N, C-alpha and C positions, 0 to 999 in steps of 0.2 A: 785343492783339486788340480790346479795347474802343476803343482810339484809332482803329483803322481803321474801326470801325463807328459811331463817334460821330456823324457827320453823318446817317447812316441811322437811328440811334436817335432823334435829334431830329425827323427827318422823319416817322418812324413815330408819334411822339407827336403831331405836328401832324395826321396823318391821323386818329388817334383823336379828337382835339379836333374835327375836322371832322364827326364823326358826331353832335355834340350838336344841331345844327339839325334834322336828320332825326328824332332821338329826341324832341326837344321837339314836333315836329309830330305825333308819335304819342301824346303825353301827353294826358290828359283835358283838356277845355276849362277846367276850374276851376283848372288848374295855373298859378299866376302865375309869370312869368319870374324875378322876384326870389327867390321861394321855391325855385324849381328851382336857382338858384345856391347858396343856402344848403344845400339838401339834398345837392347833389353834393359840396360841400366836406365835409360831415359824413360821408357814406358813403365818400368818398375818403380821408379822413384817419384817422378813428377806428378802422376795422378794421385799417389798417396799424399804427396805434399799439398796438393789442392784440397783434398778431403780434410786433411788436418787443419788447414787454414779456415775452411768453411765451418768446421765444427768448433773453431776457436780453441784448439788444443795446443797450439804452438805458443809456448811461453819462453821467451829468450832470456828472462832474468836468471842469472847464475848459470847460464848455459855453458857446458864444457867445450869451448871452442877448439882447444888443442886436440883433445881426444876425438872430437867429431871430424875434424879435418884429417887426422891420422887414419881413422877408419875409412873415410871416403877415399883417401889416397891409396890405401891398401887394396880396396875393391877396384879402383880404377886401374891400378897396376896389374891386378890379377888377370883381367880380361885379355889385354894384348900379349902378356907374357905366356899365358896358357895356350892361346890360339897360335902364337908364333912357335911355341915349343912343339905343338902337334904338327904344324906345317913342316918343321925342320926335321923332326925325329919320327914322325908318324903317330897315329892315334895310340898304338900300344905303348911305346916307350914314354911318350909325352904324358899320357894319362896316368900310367903307373907311377912315374916319378913325381908328378905334380900332386896328385891326390894321395898317393901312398906316403909321400914325405911329410905331408901336412900334420898327421897325428904325432909323429916323432918330433917335429919342429915345435908343435904346440906344447908338448910335454917339456921340452927344453926351455921354452919361453916362460912357462909357469915356474919351473925350477929357478931360472935366472932372476926373475922379477919378484916372485912370491916366496921363494925358498921352499916350495912344496914339491916333493917328489911323488909322481903318480904311483899308486899301489900296484901290487903284483897282478891283480885281476886286469887292470888297465893294460899292463905290459903284455900279458897273455892274449888278451882280446885284440890289441893292436897288432901284434906279430901275426896272429892267425888271419886277421882281416887284410893286412898288407900282402901276405903270401897269397891269400885267396884272390886279391885284386890282380896280382901279378899273373896268377895261373889263368884267370879269366881272359886276359888280353894276350898272353904269350904266343898263342897259335893263330891270332887273328890276321897277322900280316908279317911280312919280312921285317927284320929289325934294321933300323938305321941309326947307329949310335953317333950322333952329331954332338960334339962337345959344347958348342954354343946353344944348341937346342936343349941339352941337359941342364945347362946353367939357367936357361929361361924357365924350364920346368920346375927346377928347385926354387927359383924366384917366385913362381906362381904358388907353390906350396907354402913358402914363407909368407907371401902376401895374404893367403887365406887364413893361415894360422894366426898371423898378427891381427887381421881384421876380427877374428873370433875373440881373441884375448881382449882387445880394446872394447869391442861391443859388449863383452861381458861386464865391463865396468860401467858402460853407459846405461845399459838397461836396468842397472840397480838404482839409477837416479831419475830416469825419465821413462815415459810410456814407450813400449816396444814399437808401436806403429809410428810414433813421432820420430824415434831414432832412425828407423828404416827409411822413412820419408825424407828426412833431412840428409842423411848420409848418402843415399843413392841419388838424390837430386844433385848434390855437390859432385859426386862421382861422374854423373852424366855430363855436367858442365866441364869437368876436367878432360873428358874424352871427346867432347863435341867437335874439336878441330878435325878429328878423324873423318867426320861426316863430309868434310869438304875435300878430302883426298881420294875418296872412293865413290863409285857409282851407287846411289841409293834409290834409283828409279824403281827397282824391283819391289820396293815397299808398297807401291801403288797397285801391284798385281794382286789378284784374289788370294792366292796361296801365300804370297809374300806378306800381305796384310794380316792374314790369319795367324801365320807363324810368328810374326812380330808381336801380336797381341798375346799369344800364348806364352812366348818367351818372356815378355815384359811383365804382364799382369800376374800370370799364374806361376811360372817357373822362377820368377825373380821377386816381384813385390810381395805376393802372398807367401811364397816359400821362405823368404828371409824374415818376414814377419813372424812366421811360426818358429823359425830358428831363434829369433831374438827372444821370444817368450820362453823357449826351452833354456836359453842361456841364463835366465834369471835364477834357475834352480840347479844348474849343472856346471861343473868346472869346464873351462874351454877345451882342455885336453880330451875329456869324455865326449863333448859335443862334436869335436872334429873327428874322432874315431867313429862315432855313429854316422857321420856324414859319408862314410864309405859305402853307405847304402846307395849312393849315387851311381857308381859303376855297376853295382848289382842290378839296379833298375834298368840302366842303359843296356846291359847285356841281355836281359830277359825281353825287353821291348824289341831289341834287334832280332831275336828269335821269333817272337810271336807276331810282330807287326811288319818287320822289314823282310823276314824270310831268311835271316842269316842262319848259318849252321855253326854250332859250338862243338868242339872236340871234347872227348872225355875229360881231358885235363881242365878245361874251362868249367865243366860241371862240378868237378871236385873243388875247384876254386870257389864256385858259388856256395858249395856246402861249407867250406872253411869260413867264408865271409859271413854266412848266416850264423855259424857257431860263435864267431867272434862278437858280432853285434848282439846276439842273444845273451852272451855272458855279461856284457856291460849293462843291458837292460835288467837282467836278474839281480846283478849286484846293486844297481840303483834302487830297485824295489826293496832289497834286504836292508839297505842303508836307511831307507825311510821308515822301515818298521823298527829300527833300533837294534836289529840283530847284530850288526857289525858297524864299525865306523864308516863314514862316507868315503867314497872313492875320491882321493885327492892326489 
């Protein structure tokens, strides 16, 4: 059953990630993006870790320490790299490069380490989705091509692609909820020094507390738990391409909740993104029925 639902679980995770932009827009003005990233990791991982401990599900025997720390480091790096890139280059360029580069980098990582080249459907889907992502954001603000910001955005894309690849190996050996709990708790510890460098008093405000809970528990802990379950049955390259549902969700929420206006180009981009994601889901379904070999 989980195998059939795997693409939809990853897509649902991406939809939950897509709510982070709207949630941040509702946060107090004093909320620094880098601190938001650290807080969401803490609230996403530590409560899950406590639940895992209470349920007695944490078994450290033969625990893959190297892979776990690498996954935690990748996720810890993603937060400041992405938010710094957005600050330096703007939301449009930062988001497109970070999120759009991740599927390509993921395919390269699979090819380099597993010697598996993604199939044609993956390439078609990824190209359509990345172009769609670019078209969604291209008219939203003036472009600011900062070389350092672009490097940081590429670093964020590589961090997410690497996290997905390593997590795909981890969930094959351990429970997804345990993996997410341990990895995100370690990530939160790595980023904890940031909480002493910025003002965090906004968390005690009503909307600040609500936004923090949503970002941590829903858009991080629960979302990455779903993502981890999907990774059990999907190649990391496919999962990363499906995660492009994040900018799609962010754009639609911006229209319907924040009152943003999208140009015709952006709506065409949404259509291309939907087609690209739909192609991957259909291909996954056909592969499970044995009609064609799995997407690899």
